[in-house]
N, C-alpha and C positions, 0 to 999 in steps of 0.2 A: 504494500500500500504506500503510495507516494506521500511523503511528509508534507503537511500543510504549511505553506509559507505565510508567515504573518506579515501584514502590511505595517507601515510606520505607526499608524494609530494604535494597532493592537500590540506592537512591540513596546511602545511607550506605556500603554496601559498595563501590560503584563509586568513591566519593570516596576511601575509604581505600586502595584498590588503585592509585590514580593516584600514581605515584612522584614526580611533580613537586610536588604540592601539600603545603604544610607551614605550620602556624601555630598559633594559640592560640584558646581559647574562654573567655570570661569571662561568667558568667551570674549575675544577682542577682534574687531575688524569687520564683522558682518552681523551686528546685532546679537541677540541671544536666541538664535533660532532653535538650537537643541533644547534649551530650557523651555522655550515657548511650546514645543511639542509636549514635553512632560507636564507642563502646567495646563495645557489645553485639554488633554484627555481626562484630567481629574485624578485625584489621589496623590498629587505630588508631595503633599505633606508627609507621606509615608516614605519617601525616597530622597527628598532634597533638603539638606540642612541649610544650604546657601546657594544662591545664584548671583553672579556679579559680572561686571564688565568695566574694567579700568581703561577707558579710551584715552584720556589725556596722558601724554608721555610722562609728565612729572608725577602724576598719581601712580602710573604703572611702575615707574622706576622706584618710587617710594615703597611700593608693596613688594615688588619682585627683584629689585636691584637694577642697575643700569644695564643697557644692552646696546651693542653696536648696530644690530639689525633687529627690528621688532618682529618681523615675520621670519622667524628662524627656529631651528631646533633648540638652540640654546635658550631662547625665550620660553619655548614650550616646556623645557625641563625645569626652568625656574618657577614657572607657574604650577606645574604638578608638584614639585618639591614643597612649595609654600602651602598650597591648598591641602595636600594630603597630610602634611605635618600638623596643620591646624585642626583637621578633623580628628586625628588621633589624640592631640593634646586636649582638645575641648570636650570630646565625646568618649574617649577611651574608657574612662572610669564608669560612666553611666550606661554605655551601650556596647562596649568592647566585647563583652562575653557572649552577646547574642546577635551582633550585627556584623555584616561584612562591609567594610568601609571602601569608598571609592572617591577618586577625584578625576574629573574630566576637564580638559582644557583645549582651547584652540586659539591660534593667532594667525589671522588670514588677511589677505588683500584681495578684494573682489574686483571685478571687471572695471577698468577705468575708461569711461567714455571719451574723456578729453585726450588721453594718450593712446586710445585704442589698444590697450594692453590687457592681456588675459590675467585673471586672478590666480592666486595659488595660496597655499597655507599648510600649516602643521596642525595635526590633531593628535591627541593622546589620551589614554585612560590608564590610571593606576588603580588596581583593585585587589581585593582579597577574595580567595575562593572559599575560605572558611573563617569564622571569627577567630581573631588572635593570630591568624596565619600571616607569614611575611607576604608582602605585596608583589604582584607581577605587573607588567606594563606592556602596552602596545603603543608604538609611535607610528605615524604614517604621514607622508607628504602627498598632497593632492594638487593636481593642475586643473584649474577650473576652466570650463569652456563656454560658460554662459555669455550671452550677448548683452546682459545688463547685470547690474549689481543685485537687483531683486532676484533674478534667476539664480545667481550664485548663492545668495542667502538661503533660498529654498533648498538648494542642493546640499548645502552644509548642514542644515537642520536635519534632513533625512539621513545624511551620512553620519552625523553625530549620534543619532538614535541607533543606527545600525551598529556603530562601533561599541557603544555602551552595552547594547543587548548582546552582541556577539561575544564580547569579553566575558560577560557573566554566565552565559548559557551555552556557548559553543566553543569555549577555550580548549576542550578536550579534543577537538577536531579542527586544527588550525586552517586546513584547506577549505573546509565548509565555512569557517569563519570568514576567510578571505572572500569567498563567493558571496556571502551574505552582505558584505559591505556595499554591494551594488544593488541590493533589493530596492525596488521602486525608483531606481536610477538607470541611466543609460550612458554608453560611451560617448554620446554626443554632449554630455553634461560635464564629465570629469574623467581624469585618469589618476590612478594611484601609482606613483612611480617609485615609492620606497615604503617598506613596512619593516618594522623591527619588533620582534617578540623577545621579551626578557622576563626572567624571574622563574620561580618554582613551577608555575602552571605550564611553562613552556620548556621544561628541562630537556625534553627530547626533540625540540624543534631546531632544525638547522636553517638559519636565516638565508643561507645561500640557496637552499632549495625553495624557500619562500619567494626569493627574487625570481627564480625560474617560474614559479606558479603565477606570479603577477603577470608575466608576459603570456604564459600558456593560457591563462583564463581570460585574457583580453582586458585586464584591468589597466595595463600599461603596454606601450609599444617597446619600451626598453627598461632595463634595470641594471644596476651596476654595483660592484663592490671593489674595495681596494685590495692590495696584495696581502694584507693581514686578514682578509676575509670579512672585514667590516662593511656592512651595507652603507651606501652613500646615495644621496639624492643626485642623479646625474647632472642636473642644472648647476648644483653647487660645485661638483667635481670638475666640470668642464668650463665653468665660468672664467672668461678671460684667459683661457689656455689655448696654446697652439696644439692641435690634436693630431696625433699619428695613430692610425688604426690598422690592424691586420685582421682580416676575417679568415678563419680556418676552422676545421673540425677539431684540431689539436688532439688527435686520437691515434698516436700520442704526438706531443710536440717533438719534431725532429730537428736535427742540426740544420736542415734547410729552412724549416719554418722559423726557427729562432734567428738564424743568420739573416734571413730576409728582413726581419724586424730590426735587428741590430744595425744592419747596413743602411736601411731606410732612415733609422733614427740619426745615424751619423750624417747622412746626406741632408736630411731635413734641417738639422741644427746649423748647417752651413749656409742655409738660405739667407739672403740679406734681410728679409722681412721677418725672420724668426729669431726670437731670443731663446737660447737653449734652456734657460731657467724656467721658461713658460711652457715648455713642451710636456704634454701628458701622453704617455704611450698606453694604448689600450689593445688588449686581445679580445676580439669580439666573436661570439658564436651566434649565428642566426638560428632561430627556432627551427627553420626548415632543415638545418644541418644536424639536428639532434635526432638520431634514429628513433623510429617508433611512432612518429605522428602524435596522436593523442595519448598514446601509452609510452611516453618517453622513459627510457631506462635511467632512472634518477641516480642510481649508484654509479653508472658509467659517467653521467654528467658530473657528479660530484668528484669523481676521480680526476677528470680532466681539469676541473677548477682547482683542485688541491695542488696538482702538479704546476699549473700556471702560477698560482700564488707562491709556491715554493721557489719559482723562478723570478719572483719579484714583479709579476705583471698585474696590472689592473684588468679586471674582467667585466665585459658587458655582454648581456644577453639581449637580443632584439628580435622583433618580429618584422624587420625590414628586409624582405628577400632581395629586392632590387637595390643596387648601390645608390641610385639617385634618391631613393627614399631615406636611406641611411644618411646620405649627405645633407638632405634637407633638415633632418633632425639635428645633426651636428651644427649646421649653420644657425639654427635657432638658439643654440646654447652658448655660442662663443662668437666673438667678432675677430678672432685671430685666425691665422692660416690653418687649413685642414688638409691632411694628406692621407692617402690610402696606399698601402703596399700590397701587391698582388702578383701572382704568377701569370705566365702566358696563357695557360688553360683558362684561368678565370677571366682574363682580358678578352679572350674569344667569346666567352659567355656575355660579357658586357655588350659586345657587338652582335649578339643574337637578337634579331628583331622580334622573335616570338615572345620575349619577356615584356614587350611594350604594347601589346595588342589592346590593353585597356586604356591607353592614352590616345586622345584624338590626334595628337601630333606625332605619335609613334616614337621612334628612336630619336628624332630631332628634339622633341619636347623633353624626353628623358635626359638627353645630354645638356639641354639648356638648364635644367634643374640641377644636374650633377656638377657642372663646371661653372655655374654662374658666379660663384664667390671665389674665383681663382683656386678652386680645388686642383690639387696635383696628384697624379698617380705615379708611384715608383714601381716599375715593372721588372720583376726578376726574370732573367732568361731561362730557357729550358732546352733540353736536348731531345730532338725528335727521335722517338724510339725506332722508327723505321730506317731513316737515313743516317742517323747519328749527327745530323747537322745541328749547330747551335742556332736556336731561334731567339731573337731579341725583339725588343719593341721596334727597332728600326727596320728589321727585315720581315716582320710578321705579315702574312698575306691575309687580308680581310676580304669579304665579298666585293667584287669589282665596283658595284654601284655605291659602296661605302668608302672606297679607297681615298677619294678626295677629302671626305670628312675626317678620316683617320689621319691623313697627312696634315690637315689643318691643326688637329690636336697635337701632333708631334711638333710641327713648326712653331706653335705658340707655347710649347713646353707644358701643356696640360698633362701629357703623357711623357714620362722620362725613363730612360734606361737606368736600371740599378746595376751599374757596371763594376762595382767594387766587391761583389759577392764572390766567394770562393767557388769556382766552377767544379771543384771536387765534390761539392754537396748536391749538385744538380741532379744526380742520378738517384737521390734518396726520395722515395715516395712513401707517404704515411701508410697507405693501405698495405703495401708490401711489408713495411716494418711491423704493422699490427699482426699480419699473418705469421711472420717469423716469431713474434712473441708467443702467439698461441701455439705454434708448433715447437716451441722451445729450441729454436735455432739460435745459437749464441751470438752470431754476427750482428744481430739487431742492436747490440750494445754499442757498436761502433757508429751507429746511425742517429743516436739521440744524445743530448747533453748528459754529462756525468750525473748531475743532480736528478735527472729523469730516470736514469738507470737505477740509482739508489732507491728511489721511491717505488718503482715498479718491482724491483727485487724484494724489497722489504715488505711490501704490502700485497704483492700478487696481482696488481691491477692489469686489466686487459687480457687476463689468461683465459677467461671463458669465452664462449661464443656469444655474439650479440643477441640480445633478446628481441 
């Protein structure tokens, strides 16, 4: 029997009618839309000790301390710390033995009509699962897509109720909790591009997997975490950075894969408009390149991520199959140069017109979007398996009717040869390496970085057949 999905009204009512839950709501930037839902349905006296909104910066700083950015995770943490501590201090003696305390907070910026700028914000809830239990917490960042601040306000109210309800009643199933955040909402209204689960209620949760789920469930088009495994909001990580990105399966990362990225990094840093200190290197995996479709092998995914992080790489998962979509996303996050490193086989796919059938302007429209902000591609050569000939960006043959377009991109240095790479690595192919690992052929160890050898040997990664 299909589980009945509660709408916002009945979620808010059910929460108010739960005699155990009690806490505060603090909302800044879009009214008190979450509190409004809880008050509107009735029974709020049973769940809300306080609802407040410190809009004035001096008032806000007095309560929560000064902040460099008011719509930030740091401000969210300050709000949750303050409000949850007050609940425990003021109500712990009278209610602590029979109540589960919570604090909900958000700090947001809604749609700006004058600047035509989309809204965004941080939301979080700190909560107990049992009286006197240590608290757990969920933080998330939302990109708002409303065309008015009123629409964004309504979205935030529903999302806030979903978050509070999910934290209290769905925390044992984090994936279902993630899905429930979009109840009564749609992808045309918002994206959730970062979520972080912390505390004893989520002791078994791997936030790297939750980043994958955000993209897989359609809550976001991209998610990102740093080499230490910490989830980050992509816009924060990419802001004012010159971005170098490599797309691959990384299954496993080979000497060729990593040499491509290292050589591209070296070349990119020598560009006259690039400050090496501003460069952010990202290893990106597209959802379509994670085997299994809807049934992604999550262990295999986490193994790849762990190896990349051990190599010191930032990792992004995206649902941008075409490079022009990935480029458009990156252009929105930074005003600094962006570069992609790729091999000849992938470059051939870029010139495959079948990928652009959904665009009215076809391949020309896609290239207009891809290269419009001085995007540059560093292309690694390859060895033709039949003739043994070295194929580079300069001598690559594309379909005749696209040859002038290709030459234009070469002449204007949108496409550039990656000519400093060690040609001894060009014969290394990840699929062949993976097969050698599975067949226990020892020569695979000469085809991947030493750190990768150590991890695979120690933990037995990639030994089994793909699911």
